[in-house]
MITISE-218847 format. One record per residue (C-alpha): residue in three letters; x, y, z. Coordinates in steps of 0.1 Angstrom, whole numbers, plus 5000, padded with zeros to 4 digits. Layout:
N
ALAXYZ...
END
This chain:
468
MET500050005000PRO501350344992ARG501850595020LEU501150965022ASN503951165036ARG502451465053SER505251705063ALA504952075072ALA506452185040SER504651975013PHE502351685005ARG503551414982ILE502951044974VAL505550784982PRO506850564968ALA506650604930LEU503150544917ARG503650214899MET500250064908PRO497550014882GLY495750314868PRO492450294887ARG494150264920ARG496450564912LEU493450774903ARG491550684935LEU494650764955TRP495151104938ARG491551194943SER491651094979SER494751304986SER493651614965ALA491951774995CYS495051765015SER497651844987VAL495952074961ARG493752294981PRO496552455001VAL498452524969LEU495452694952ALA494852904983LEU498453014982LEU498253114946MET495153314952VAL496853514979LEU499853584956CYS497553704928VAL495953954952ILE499354084963VAL500854134928GLN497754254911PRO498654564889GLN497454894902PRO495355134881GLY497255394862LEU500355174855ALA500654894830GLN497054784835LEU495655114822GLY497655104791GLU497355424770GLY494455584788GLY494655534825GLY495955844843PRO498856084839VAL501555824845GLY500055594820ALA499655874795ALA503255974797GLU504355614793ALA502055584763ALA503555894747ARG507055764752ASN505955434736ARG504455614706LEU507655824702ARG509855524705ARG507855334679ALA507955634655ILE511655664658GLU512155294653GLN509955304622ARG511755604607ASN515155444614ALA514055124598GLN512955324567ASN516355504565GLY518255174570GLU519755284603ARG520055024630GLY520955044666THR519755394672ARG516655324694ASN515555614715ARG518055854698PRO517456074668SER519756044638ALA522756284632ALA520756464606ASP518056554631ARG520456674658PRO520957054661ALA524057204645TYR524857384678GLU525157204710VAL526857224744ARG529756994750GLY531657004783SER532557364789ALA531657474754ARG529357774751LEU525857744737GLY525857844701ARG529357734692PRO529357504662ALA530357144671THR532457134639GLY534357444648THR532857644619SER529857864618ARG526957824595ASN528258084570GLY531657894568ARG533658124591SER535657984620ALA534157994654ALA536958214666SER536358454637SER532658464645ARG533258554681SER535858824676GLY534258974645ALA537558944625GLY537058934588ARG533459074590LYS532359374571TYR530059624588ALA528459944577PRO527660234600GLY523960154597LYS524659804609THR526359904641ILE524459954674VAL526060174700SER524960164736VAL526360334767GLU526560214803ILE527260474829LEU528960364862THR528260604891VAL530560654921LYS529460754956MET527861094961VAL526561104924THR522961214924GLY520261244898ILE521361614892GLN524561494876LEU522861214857GLN519961394841PRO521961604817TRP523761294804GLN520461114798ASP519161404778VAL522361424758PHE522361054748GLN518661064741LYS519261334715LEU521961124700GLY519660824698VAL521860614720SER520460384747VAL521860444782ARG521960214813VAL522960354847ARG524260144876GLN526660174905THR530360084901LEU531259734913LEU534559614925GLU536059504891ASP534259764869LYS536259994848PRO535760214817GLU535960014785VAL534759994750LYS533959644737GLU532559504705ILE530059214702PRO529259064668LEU525558984663GLY525358804630THR525459074603LEU525259344630ARG527759444656GLN527059604690VAL529559854704LYS529159894742ALA530860204757VAL531260184795GLY532060514812GLN532360634847LEU530560944860GLN532461154885ARG531061384912ASP531861694891GLY529661564862THR532461454839LEU532161124821PHE535260914816PHE535760664788PRO539060494778GLY541160784765LYS538161014764VAL536761274788PHE533461444782ARG531261704798ALA527561734793SER528262054772ASP530461854748GLY527561754726PRO529261794692LYS532461634704LEU530561334719LYS528561294687GLU531761284666TRP533061004689ILE529760804687ASP529760834649GLU533360714649LEU532260404669LYS529560344645THR531960364616TYR535060184629GLY533759984658ALA535259964693GLN538760034680GLY537760374667ALA539360564638PRO542960444631GLU544460784626GLY546860884653GLN546660554671PRO549660324679LEU550160034655TRP548060224629GLY544960164649LEU545359784649ASP545059574680GLU547759334690ILE546259034673GLN545659224641PHE549159374640GLN550859034648ALA548958864620LEU549959134596TYR553559134608THR553758754604SER552458774568LEU554959044559ALA557858824573ALA557458594542LYS560758564523VAL561158724489GLU562258444466PRO562058584430ARG564558834416ILE563259194419HIS566259394407GLY565759534372LEU561959484370SER559459764364PHE557659914393ASP554359724388GLU556159404379ALA558159414411LEU555059464432ALA553359174415ARG556358944423LEU556259014461PRO554558734481LEU551858954496ASN549058784514GLU545658814496LYS544058884530TYR545759224529PRO545259374494LEU547659634481ARG545959964473ILE547960234455SER546360564459THR545560804431ALA547961054447SER550760794444ARG550160744407ALA549961114402TRP553261154421LEU555060894399GLN553861074367GLN554961414382GLU558361294394TYR559461074365GLU559161104327ALA559660734326VAL559360534359PRO562760374364THR563260004372VAL564059864406ARG567659934417GLN567759734449PHE568759374454LEU565859254476ARG565958874471GLY566058694504MET564658994524SER561358974542THR558359104523GLY557659404546THR561159544545ALA561459474507LEU558159654500ALA559159944522VAL562559974505LEU561159934470LEU558460204475ASN560960434493ASP563060454461TYR560060604443GLY559160844471LEU556360624484GLY555560434516PHE552960194528ARG550960154560PRO548159924573LEU544760074568ARG541859954589THR538760024568PRO535260104582GLU534159764570GLY536659594594THR539159474568ILE542859564566GLU544559694535ILE548059794526ALA547760154516VAL550460314494ASP550860694496PRO553460954488LEU556061024515LYS555361394512GLN551761344523THR552361114553THR555161024577ASP553260744594VAL554560464572TRP555860114577PRO559560144588ILE562460024567GLY563659764592TRP563259744629ASP565359824660LEU567859554671LYS566859314699LEU570459234707SER573759434704ARG575159514670ALA578059264674GLU575558994684THR573159074656ALA575759104628PRO579058954640ALA580458944604LEU580659324603PHE582959334634GLU585559074623LEU589059224620ILE590559184586PRO593259364565ILE591759644544ALA593259894520LEU591360124495ASP592660374470ASP590260594451ALA587560324448LEU583960394439LEU581760394469VAL579060184453ASP581659914445VAL582859914481LEU579359874494ASP578759584471ALA582059414481VAL581259444518ALA577759294512VAL579358994494LYS582158944520THR579858964550GLU576758804534ILE574759094550PRO572559294526ILE573459664522LEU570559874510THR570660244500ASP568160524507HIS568160654471TYR565160884478ARG566761094505ILE570361074493GLU569361204458GLY567061454475SER570061594493GLY571961644460ILE574361354465ASP575261134434LEU576360804448SER577660684414ARG580360944414LEU581660924450LYS585160774455VAL586660664487SER590160564501TYR591160374532PRO594660334546SER596159984547ARG595359844582LYS593659574601SER590059684607SER586459574607TRP583859614580SER581759824604LEU584660084608LEU585260084571LEU581560164564ARG581660454588ALA584960584573VAL583660584537THR580160724544ASN580560994570PRO582761224549HIS579961244523LYS577261334549LEU576060974549THR575660724577ARG575060354581ARG572460184604ILE572159824612ARG568559714612ILE566659384611ASP563759284589GLU560559104599GLN562458774599GLY565058904623GLN567758904597PRO570259204598PHE570959444570VAL572759774566TRP570760084557ILE572860364541THR571060704544THR571761074550LEU573261204583VAL570561464585PRO567061354575GLY566361504541ARG563261524520PRO560261484524GLU558961844523ARG555261914523
END
């Protein structure tokens, strides 16, 4: 006979049911009350405990706010999956494709609005877009605003006249107290095709308004209007006339200086004026503009414009251009235009003195800069042509010797006829150059070009020409 094993944990039949079918069935039926009913009761209790609550999965797409949000997410997920399947894109669930992502995004410490690729939508670099470099602006596209910082003891009596003045000029004004790090400044903010120039000034107790390099009183209406118009035309840097570095900031000047340090490779000597200019490796970013006055000067000064007399191969572009133009009584200077671009403007020396220099001051001593000029060698000259001596020294020292033809000829000196002598002795090339130039009211100066390479500049002892 089989036995029922009734333990606290379970009910089961032992041993294995190997008896005939009818007897097994009767035994199962007789034991169902004690084995199945407790199990069914336990299942019913569990069903009650884990029954889904309304508003969650049981409500599906219409059962409360949580269910609605979940349904919306499901619909969005299915739409994205369907679109990705149509485009052949796999593995992008819950994420839009690259084509649907915005062109501007924040990554790490990047600012909102900076292109992820490093370029703006119009093709300019992000740095150029932020600084405004390379943009062209017209006065009508420049917005000028003023912020007045007040110090202690400043009252509305001092403020009211300034508000009236700026209102007449059509300039918006904001007034606030001076904070710890506030200072007068003029800054420029590019706004797409527009630019905003913000002038921050400090109002003193006596009613004067201070801006960087500018001081105004409420009675200086015309003077203030002229300055506001200048900001509208040239931006925060103002008009370039009379400013250091020709009105360029440090970044603009350094970029121009670097471009003019390019080495002149082609032969310039013997070419015509225009051919020589075309051979110089000038950067297209800084177009060369020869003024009408310069062309008129050449026609007035020469019946036929002579060819280039200087040997400029190997010199930097800036110094070579300055020397070449100087021979024709011309000079160049960087010109920052109202549109924000920079040009190389060529003008007659008689009309301007603010031109690019022919070489720069030495950073080291003369002996350290050009040691070949100070080597002791035996020298002896007897009635030799000065031009031949200069050429020989340039060849021996491998240091270019350039001549200020414009001022020397303007002083009535004909270099081609000058002869020099030097007693036989051991001397340096530098002493020789001094000995052969000073008696003829000439001098030599050691300069460096934009590459830092030395050269000798032969000019007059007393600055001659240009007369206005």
